[in-house]
C-alpha positions as CSV (number, residue, x, y, z in Angstrom):
1,X,0.1,0.0,-0.2
2,X,1.2,3.7,-0.6
3,X,0.4,6.5,1.4
4,X,0.5,10.0,0.0
5,X,0.7,12.5,2.6
6,X,0.4,15.5,3.8
7,X,-0.7,17.0,0.7
8,X,-3.1,19.8,-0.2
9,X,-6.0,17.8,-1.8
10,X,-8.3,19.1,-4.8
11,X,-9.5,16.7,-5.6
12,X,-11.7,17.1,-8.8
13,X,-15.1,17.9,-7.8
14,X,-14.1,21.3,-7.5
15,X,-15.2,21.3,-3.8
16,X,-12.5,23.3,-1.5
17,X,-9.8,22.3,-0.9
18,X,-8.3,20.6,2.2
19,X,-4.3,19.4,3.8
20,X,-5.3,15.5,3.6
21,X,-3.8,11.9,2.6
22,X,-4.3,9.9,0.1
23,X,-4.1,6.0,0.5
24,X,-3.6,3.5,-2.6
25,X,-3.8,0.1,-2.6
26,X,-2.9,-2.0,-6.1
27,X,-4.8,0.1,-8.8
28,X,-7.4,1.9,-6.3
29,X,-7.7,4.6,-4.4
30,X,-9.1,3.1,-1.0
31,X,-9.2,6.4,0.9
32,X,-9.1,10.0,1.3
33,X,-8.0,11.2,4.7
34,X,-8.7,15.0,5.4
35,X,-6.3,16.3,8.3
36,X,-8.3,17.7,11.5
37,X,-11.3,15.2,10.7
38,X,-8.6,12.7,12.1
39,X,-5.1,12.1,12.6
40,X,-4.4,11.3,9.4
41,X,-2.7,8.2,7.8
42,X,-1.1,5.7,9.8
43,X,1.8,5.4,7.6
44,X,3.2,2.2,9.5
45,X,4.1,-0.6,6.7
46,X,2.8,1.9,4.1
47,X,5.5,3.1,1.0
48,X,5.1,7.1,1.7
49,X,4.6,9.7,-0.6
50,X,5.7,13.2,0.9
51,X,3.3,15.2,-0.5
52,X,4.3,18.3,1.7
53,X,3.9,21.8,-0.1
54,X,2.5,20.3,-2.6
55,X,-1.6,20.0,-4.4
56,X,-2.4,15.9,-4.2
57,X,-5.3,16.0,-7.6
58,X,-6.5,13.4,-10.0
59,X,-4.7,12.9,-13.0
60,X,-5.2,15.1,-15.5
61,X,-7.0,14.1,-18.3
62,X,-6.3,15.1,-22.7
63,X,-9.6,15.8,-24.1
64,X,-7.9,16.0,-28.0
65,X,-4.9,13.8,-28.1
66,X,-3.6,12.1,-31.2
67,X,-1.3,9.5,-30.0
68,X,-2.8,6.6,-30.6
69,X,0.7,5.1,-32.9
70,X,3.0,6.8,-30.4
71,X,2.1,5.1,-27.5
72,X,3.3,2.3,-29.1
73,X,6.9,4.0,-30.4
74,X,7.3,5.2,-26.9
75,X,5.5,3.8,-24.4
76,X,6.7,6.7,-21.0
77,X,5.0,8.6,-22.6
78,X,7.2,11.7,-21.3
79,X,6.1,14.6,-22.8
80,X,2.3,13.9,-21.4
81,X,3.3,12.5,-17.8
82,X,5.6,15.2,-17.1
83,X,3.0,17.7,-17.1
84,X,0.7,15.5,-15.0
85,X,-1.3,13.6,-18.2
86,X,-2.3,10.0,-16.7
87,X,-5.4,9.3,-19.9
88,X,-5.5,10.6,-23.4
89,X,-8.2,10.2,-25.8
90,X,-7.2,9.7,-29.0
91,X,-7.8,9.0,-32.7
92,X,-9.2,12.6,-33.0
93,X,-9.7,14.4,-36.2
94,X,-11.2,11.3,-38.4
95,X,-7.8,10.0,-38.0
96,X,-7.0,6.7,-35.5
97,X,-4.6,3.7,-35.5
98,X,-8.1,1.4,-36.7
99,X,-9.3,0.0,-38.9
100,X,-6.7,0.1,-41.7
101,X,-8.4,-1.2,-45.2
102,X,-8.0,-1.0,-48.2
103,X,-6.8,2.2,-49.3
104,X,-6.1,3.9,-46.3
105,X,-3.1,5.0,-44.7
106,X,-1.8,6.0,-41.3
107,X,-0.7,10.0,-41.3
108,X,2.8,9.7,-42.6
109,X,4.8,10.4,-39.6
110,X,2.9,7.3,-37.9
111,X,3.4,5.6,-40.2
112,X,7.3,6.1,-41.1
113,X,8.7,5.6,-37.4
114,X,6.0,2.5,-36.6
115,X,8.0,0.7,-39.4
116,X,7.6,-2.9,-39.4
117,X,5.5,-2.3,-35.5
118,X,2.9,-1.0,-38.0
119,X,1.4,-4.8,-37.8
120,X,-1.8,-4.4,-36.9
121,X,-5.8,-3.8,-39.7
122,X,-8.2,-4.1,-37.4
123,X,-8.6,-2.3,-33.3
124,X,-8.6,-5.6,-31.8
125,X,-5.3,-6.1,-33.4
126,X,-3.7,-2.4,-32.5
127,X,-5.2,-3.3,-28.5
128,X,-2.9,-6.8,-29.1
129,X,-0.3,-4.9,-29.6
130,X,-0.5,-1.5,-27.4
131,X,-0.9,-4.0,-24.6
132,X,2.2,-5.2,-25.5
133,X,4.1,-2.1,-25.6
134,X,2.9,-1.4,-22.1
135,X,2.2,2.2,-22.3
136,X,2.6,4.9,-19.2
137,X,-0.8,6.3,-19.5
138,X,-4.4,5.7,-20.3
139,X,-5.9,5.6,-23.5
140,X,-9.6,6.1,-25.0
141,X,-10.1,5.4,-28.4
142,X,-12.2,6.8,-31.0
143,X,-12.4,5.8,-34.9
144,X,-12.0,8.2,-36.8
145,X,-14.2,9.1,-40.5
146,X,-11.1,9.9,-42.6
147,X,-9.6,6.5,-41.5
148,X,-13.2,4.7,-42.2
149,X,-13.7,6.1,-45.2
150,X,-10.8,5.6,-46.9
151,X,-10.3,2.0,-45.8
152,X,-13.4,1.6,-48.3
153,X,-14.0,4.7,-50.9
154,X,-10.4,5.8,-50.9
155,X,-9.0,9.1,-51.7
156,X,-11.5,9.9,-54.1
157,X,-13.0,13.2,-54.3
158,X,-16.7,12.0,-54.2
159,X,-19.6,10.9,-52.3
160,X,-19.6,7.9,-51.1
161,X,-22.2,5.5,-52.7
162,X,-25.0,3.5,-50.4
163,X,-22.6,0.3,-50.4
164,X,-20.2,2.2,-49.6
165,X,-21.8,4.0,-46.6
166,X,-22.8,0.5,-45.3
167,X,-19.3,-0.9,-45.3
168,X,-18.3,1.7,-43.0
169,X,-21.0,1.5,-40.6
170,X,-20.5,-2.1,-40.7
171,X,-16.7,-1.0,-40.2
172,X,-17.3,0.5,-37.5
173,X,-19.8,-1.5,-35.6
174,X,-16.9,-3.8,-35.4
175,X,-14.5,-1.1,-34.1
176,X,-17.3,0.4,-30.9
177,X,-17.3,-3.3,-30.8
178,X,-13.8,-4.2,-29.9
179,X,-13.2,-0.9,-27.7
180,X,-13.4,2.0,-29.8
181,X,-15.6,5.2,-28.2
182,X,-17.3,6.7,-30.5
183,X,-16.4,8.7,-34.3
184,X,-14.6,12.2,-34.7
185,X,-14.4,13.7,-37.9
186,X,-11.7,15.9,-39.3
187,X,-14.0,17.6,-42.3
188,X,-10.9,19.8,-43.8
189,X,-9.1,17.1,-44.5
190,X,-8.7,14.3,-47.1
191,X,-10.9,12.3,-47.4
192,X,-13.6,13.4,-45.4
193,X,-13.7,16.7,-46.6
194,X,-15.5,15.0,-49.1
195,X,-18.5,13.5,-47.3
196,X,-21.9,14.4,-46.9
197,X,-23.8,15.5,-44.0
198,X,-25.7,13.0,-44.6
199,X,-23.2,10.7,-44.4
200,X,-22.1,11.7,-41.3
201,X,-25.4,11.3,-39.9
202,X,-25.7,8.1,-40.5
203,X,-22.4,6.8,-39.2
204,X,-23.2,9.0,-36.0
205,X,-26.6,7.2,-35.3
206,X,-24.2,4.2,-35.2
207,X,-22.3,4.8,-32.7
208,X,-25.0,6.5,-30.5
209,X,-27.0,3.0,-31.1
210,X,-23.9,1.5,-29.0
211,X,-23.8,4.2,-26.4
212,X,-20.8,6.1,-27.8
213,X,-20.0,9.9,-28.7
214,X,-18.9,12.2,-31.1
215,X,-16.3,14.6,-31.7
216,X,-15.3,17.0,-34.5
217,X,-12.5,18.9,-35.9
218,X,-16.0,21.2,-38.3
219,X,-16.1,21.9,-42.3
220,X,-14.8,25.6,-41.5
221,X,-13.5,27.5,-38.4
222,X,-13.1,30.3,-40.0
223,X,-15.1,32.0,-43.1
224,X,-18.3,29.4,-42.8
225,X,-17.6,28.1,-38.3
226,X,-21.0,29.5,-37.7
227,X,-22.8,27.3,-40.8
228,X,-20.6,24.5,-39.6
229,X,-21.6,24.8,-35.7
230,X,-25.2,24.1,-37.7
231,X,-24.2,21.3,-39.0
232,X,-23.2,19.6,-35.8
233,X,-26.3,21.0,-34.0
234,X,-28.3,19.3,-37.0
235,X,-26.6,16.3,-35.7
236,X,-26.9,16.0,-32.5
237,X,-30.5,16.6,-32.5
238,X,-30.6,13.9,-35.6
239,X,-29.0,11.0,-33.8
240,X,-29.1,12.5,-29.7
241,X,-25.6,11.9,-29.4
242,X,-23.1,13.9,-27.0
243,X,-20.7,16.0,-29.1
244,X,-17.4,18.0,-28.7
245,X,-16.7,20.7,-30.6
246,X,-12.6,19.7,-31.5
247,X,-9.8,22.8,-30.3
248,X,-13.3,25.6,-30.7
249,X,-11.9,28.7,-32.2
250,X,-12.0,31.4,-35.1
251,X,-9.5,31.4,-37.2
252,X,-8.1,34.0,-39.4
253,X,-8.4,37.6,-38.1
254,X,-11.3,38.6,-40.5
255,X,-13.1,35.7,-38.6
256,X,-12.1,36.9,-34.9
257,X,-15.5,39.5,-34.4
258,X,-17.6,36.2,-35.2
259,X,-16.5,35.1,-31.3
260,X,-19.5,36.4,-29.6
261,X,-21.9,34.7,-32.1
262,X,-20.0,31.3,-32.0
263,X,-20.6,31.1,-28.3
264,X,-23.8,32.3,-28.2
265,X,-24.7,29.7,-30.8
266,X,-23.0,26.7,-28.6
267,X,-24.8,27.8,-25.1
268,X,-28.0,28.7,-26.8
269,X,-28.4,24.7,-28.2
270,X,-27.0,23.7,-24.7
271,X,-30.2,25.6,-23.6
272,X,-32.2,23.3,-25.3
273,X,-30.7,20.5,-23.8
274,X,-28.4,19.4,-26.7
275,X,-25.1,17.3,-25.3
276,X,-22.7,19.9,-26.4
277,X,-19.2,20.2,-25.5
278,X,-15.9,21.8,-26.7
279,X,-11.9,21.8,-25.7
280,X,-9.1,24.1,-26.9
281,X,-5.3,24.1,-26.1
282,X,-4.0,27.4,-24.8
283,X,-1.9,28.8,-27.9
284,X,-3.1,31.0,-30.6
285,X,-1.2,29.1,-33.3
286,X,-2.6,26.3,-34.6
287,X,-0.8,22.9,-35.8
288,X,-1.7,20.9,-38.9
289,X,0.1,19.7,-42.0
290,X,1.8,22.3,-44.3
291,X,0.2,21.0,-47.2
292,X,-3.6,22.4,-46.0
293,X,-2.3,25.4,-47.9
294,X,-3.2,23.2,-51.3
295,X,-5.7,24.3,-53.6
296,X,-8.3,21.3,-53.0
297,X,-7.8,19.7,-56.5
298,X,-4.1,19.7,-55.4
299,X,-4.4,17.8,-52.1
300,X,-6.8,15.0,-53.3
301,X,-5.6,11.1,-52.7
302,X,-3.3,12.4,-49.6
303,X,0.7,12.7,-49.8
304,X,1.4,10.0,-52.6
305,X,-0.6,12.2,-55.4
306,X,0.4,15.8,-54.2
307,X,4.5,14.3,-54.5
308,X,3.3,14.0,-58.4
309,X,1.9,16.8,-58.9
310,X,4.8,18.7,-57.6
311,X,7.1,16.3,-59.6
312,X,5.3,17.9,-62.9
313,X,6.4,21.4,-63.9
314,X,3.6,22.2,-65.2
315,X,0.7,21.6,-62.3
316,X,3.4,22.4,-59.7
317,X,3.5,25.9,-61.6
318,X,-0.5,26.4,-61.0
319,X,-0.1,24.9,-57.5
320,X,2.3,27.3,-56.9
321,X,0.4,30.1,-58.5
322,X,-3.0,29.7,-56.6
323,X,-0.6,29.6,-53.0
324,X,0.9,32.6,-54.3
325,X,-3.0,34.3,-55.0
326,X,-4.2,33.7,-51.7
327,X,-5.3,36.0,-48.5
328,X,-2.7,35.2,-46.5
329,X,0.0,36.9,-44.3
330,X,3.0,34.4,-44.7
331,X,4.3,36.1,-41.4
332,X,1.9,33.9,-39.6
333,X,3.2,30.9,-41.1
334,X,5.7,28.7,-39.8
335,X,7.4,25.8,-40.7
336,X,7.2,23.0,-38.6
337,X,8.6,19.2,-38.3
338,X,10.5,18.8,-41.3
339,X,12.2,15.2,-43.0
340,X,14.4,16.0,-45.3
341,X,18.3,17.0,-44.1
342,X,18.0,20.1,-46.7
343,X,14.6,21.3,-44.9
344,X,15.7,21.1,-40.9
345,X,17.2,24.2,-40.7
346,X,13.2,25.7,-41.7
347,X,12.0,24.4,-38.4
348,X,10.5,27.4,-36.1
349,X,10.7,29.9,-39.1
350,X,7.9,32.1,-40.4
351,X,7.5,31.6,-44.3
352,X,7.7,35.4,-44.6
353,X,11.3,35.5,-42.7
354,X,12.4,32.8,-45.1
355,X,11.8,34.6,-48.2
356,X,13.1,37.7,-46.5
357,X,16.5,36.3,-45.9
358,X,16.3,36.6,-42.3
359,X,15.4,33.6,-40.2
360,X,15.0,33.4,-36.5
361,X,18.3,33.4,-35.2
362,X,19.5,36.2,-37.5
363,X,21.2,33.8,-40.5
364,X,21.3,35.1,-43.9
365,X,19.9,32.5,-46.3
366,X,20.6,31.7,-49.6
367,X,20.5,34.4,-52.4
368,X,17.9,31.4,-54.0
369,X,16.0,31.2,-51.3
370,X,15.4,34.9,-51.3
371,X,14.5,35.1,-54.8
372,X,11.5,32.4,-54.0
373,X,7.8,33.5,-53.4
374,X,6.1,31.9,-50.9
375,X,4.4,29.1,-52.9
376,X,7.8,28.3,-54.3
377,X,9.5,27.4,-51.5
378,X,6.3,26.1,-50.1
379,X,6.4,23.2,-52.7
380,X,10.2,23.3,-53.0
381,X,10.2,21.9,-48.7
382,X,6.9,19.2,-49.2
383,X,8.2,18.2,-52.4
384,X,11.5,17.7,-50.3
385,X,9.5,16.2,-47.2
386,X,7.4,14.0,-48.8
387,X,4.3,16.5,-48.1
388,X,5.1,15.6,-44.9
389,X,5.7,18.4,-43.6
390,X,4.2,19.8,-40.2
391,X,3.3,23.4,-40.0
392,X,2.0,26.0,-37.1
393,X,-0.8,29.1,-38.3
394,X,-0.8,31.9,-36.3
395,X,-4.5,32.6,-36.9
396,X,-6.0,33.2,-34.0
397,X,-6.9,36.0,-31.2
398,X,-5.9,36.3,-28.0
399,X,-8.9,38.2,-26.7
400,X,-10.8,35.3,-28.0
401,X,-8.8,32.8,-26.7
402,X,-9.3,33.9,-22.8
403,X,-13.2,34.2,-23.7
404,X,-13.2,30.7,-24.6
405,X,-11.4,29.6,-21.9
406,X,-13.9,31.4,-19.3
407,X,-16.4,28.9,-20.1
408,X,-17.1,26.7,-17.6
409,X,-17.8,24.3,-20.4
410,X,-14.3,24.4,-21.9
411,X,-11.6,21.9,-21.1
412,X,-8.3,21.4,-22.0
413,X,-7.1,18.8,-25.4
414,X,-3.6,19.4,-26.7
415,X,-4.5,18.5,-29.9
416,X,-0.7,17.0,-29.7
417,X,0.6,13.4,-29.7
418,X,2.6,12.2,-27.3
419,X,6.5,13.7,-27.9
420,X,10.0,12.7,-26.3
421,X,13.2,14.9,-26.3
422,X,14.8,11.3,-27.3
423,X,14.5,8.8,-29.8
424,X,12.8,8.7,-32.9
425,X,10.1,11.3,-31.8
426,X,13.4,13.8,-30.6
427,X,13.8,14.9,-34.4
428,X,10.3,16.0,-35.2
429,X,10.5,19.6,-34.3
430,X,6.2,19.8,-32.4
431,X,4.1,22.2,-31.3
432,X,4.7,23.4,-27.5
433,X,1.2,22.4,-26.6
434,X,2.3,18.7,-26.6
435,X,5.0,19.3,-24.0
436,X,3.3,22.4,-22.4
437,X,-1.0,22.5,-22.5
438,X,-1.8,21.4,-19.0
439,X,0.1,24.0,-16.9
440,X,-0.4,26.9,-20.0
441,X,-4.3,25.5,-19.5
442,X,-4.0,26.0,-15.5
443,X,-1.8,29.3,-15.9
444,X,-4.2,31.3,-18.2
445,X,-8.2,30.0,-16.5
446,X,-6.5,30.8,-13.0
447,X,-5.5,34.4,-14.2
448,X,-9.1,34.6,-15.1
449,X,-10.4,34.7,-12.1
450,X,-11.4,30.8,-12.2
451,X,-11.0,29.2,-8.9
452,X,-7.9,26.1,-8.1
453,X,-11.1,23.6,-7.0
454,X,-12.8,24.7,-10.6
455,X,-9.6,24.7,-12.6
456,X,-8.4,21.3,-11.5
457,X,-12.2,19.9,-12.4
458,X,-11.9,21.3,-15.5
459,X,-8.8,18.9,-16.4
460,X,-10.2,16.1,-14.5
461,X,-13.9,15.6,-13.3
462,X,-15.4,17.3,-15.9
463,X,-13.7,15.7,-18.7
464,X,-14.5,12.4,-17.2
465,X,-18.3,13.1,-17.4
466,X,-18.1,14.6,-20.3
467,X,-17.4,10.9,-22.0
468,X,-18.4,9.1,-19.2
469,X,-14.8,7.5,-18.5
470,X,-15.7,5.5,-15.0
471,X,-13.8,5.9,-12.0
472,X,-11.1,8.4,-12.7
473,X,-11.0,12.5,-12.3
474,X,-11.1,12.2,-8.9
475,X,-9.5,11.7,-5.5
476,X,-12.1,9.1,-4.2
477,X,-13.0,5.5,-2.5
478,X,-12.9,3.3,-5.1
479,X,-12.0,5.4,-7.7
480,X,-8.4,4.5,-9.9
481,X,-5.6,5.5,-8.5
482,X,-4.4,8.4,-11.4
483,X,-2.7,11.3,-9.0
484,X,-1.1,14.1,-10.1
485,X,1.6,15.2,-6.6
486,X,2.3,18.8,-8.3
487,X,3.7,22.1,-6.7
488,X,1.6,25.2,-8.0
489,X,4.2,27.5,-7.5
490,X,6.7,26.0,-9.8
491,X,3.7,24.4,-12.6
492,X,5.2,26.5,-15.6
493,X,5.5,25.6,-19.7
494,X,9.1,25.6,-20.7
495,X,8.3,24.3,-24.8
496,X,8.5,27.4,-27.1
497,X,8.1,27.0,-30.3
498,X,11.9,27.7,-31.2
499,X,12.6,24.8,-29.0
500,X,9.6,22.9,-27.9
501,X,11.6,19.6,-26.4
502,X,11.1,21.1,-22.8
503,X,9.6,19.3,-20.1
504,X,7.1,21.0,-17.9
505,X,8.3,22.2,-14.2
506,X,6.7,21.1,-11.0
507,X,5.1,18.1,-11.0
508,X,7.1,15.9,-8.4
509,X,5.1,12.9,-8.9
510,X,2.9,11.0,-11.5
511,X,0.8,7.7,-10.4
512,X,-1.5,5.6,-13.2
513,X,-3.8,3.2,-12.2
514,X,-0.9,2.8,-8.8
515,X,2.2,2.6,-10.6
516,X,4.5,5.7,-10.7
517,X,6.3,6.5,-14.3
518,X,7.5,9.6,-13.3
519,X,9.0,11.0,-10.3
520,X,11.4,13.6,-9.1
521,X,11.9,13.9,-13.1
522,X,12.4,10.7,-13.7
523,X,10.9,8.3,-15.6
524,X,11.0,5.1,-14.1
525,X,10.1,2.4,-16.8
526,X,7.4,1.7,-15.2
527,X,3.9,1.7,-17.1
528,X,0.7,0.5,-16.3
529,X,-1.5,2.8,-18.1
530,X,-4.5,0.5,-19.9
531,X,-6.6,1.0,-22.8
532,X,-10.2,2.3,-20.8
533,X,-13.6,0.8,-22.5
534,X,-16.8,1.7,-22.4
535,X,-19.4,0.6,-19.1
């Protein structure tokens, strides 16, 4: 047995904090004892974790993540456990690790880094591989619409036939029965962008019938955001499913003024009794693939087709022209992770900085690069990287971010895969949210006047309740022992856009299912994360 002694207990329920002890036996909490109500726990015969001067809270839940494959590659989950995350909700934005049939391809970075470990097709097979890897954190696994669609329809830019829709429904049902939590969509990505609202509703009905949930990267987060929210509301009305609007934002300066209408529309639907919620990362730059700047026709078919188009001079010239014609401020587009040795130097630099010949480090770029237009530079980088380059897009408002984070129904979601400063993941250049979402979320909401107790509840029990994750998100007798011990005054982000591989400060100890994978800045190698199932 383990006793976490003399901590400042913030139990995840929102009730006032108190000094006390948490007693753990095996994978469960057996008691939470407040000092003053008793003498506290008798620690004789127990292993003791001294939490004096620290907050003891439930482990944080990351409501929106993309670690499905990386849990196999780097099961210690360093960037996550070091910020107190004990459970991730994976398979987001329409892309999941399974099912994988037909033309379905995992995202390029997943497939490249998995190599011969990519042995599964079905979710049941993935679960076996994951269990063998023994990840440090728990995972809730959603099923991605883009993965389903590419398994059946491929990447063609057309509507699904009735027969193809029936096959997607069958694959979704099979995956849900194997432990999938619900359905996600990424309706700006290939090939989900070609689906009709009716196709998505039909699949959501399959999830709803099995008690599953729905999360969506909507069709628009900018020019047509209000119409996109209407599509989500219509789906919830048609299916009765609980829905999560992923990483809520108003993208593009010309859309910032829509924030009040966006929040009113969502809260109006909630007032009608619709089951809606949302998550957000505490940053104003989105992170996704750089090829999202391609015109729709140039992106059809994904990376292999894009590479073929870039290899044809006439087609490439047309792509360049259409990128250059975009109404975009290139100082707001930063190159993220790259793959080719000749593109590595661009990571962490904006397109405007590169083509002006001045990098963020003050280094002069070559005359050839300085003569390039934005479209030429982007196509050059993507061609070298096999169209796998990442990008950061600074298209959001700080004021709007605060308005969003002030809402009690907004929970933290990193929108990031786990990362590590070493091994195969260390060569990447991730968004700082991969390492620092939880301290930044906590810092920002506290600055907005949110109480300590409410902030922690939104990082724990609110997410557990929203997604019906049983016996997690609270410190209570009978709950699973997912616990984080942390120093509030030291809990801070160190990761930056320039130097993202930096661990969070202030986390003293993390426990997952009664086992400690991280303590005093060290990864212990002891891992007890689980694939969670709906009850």
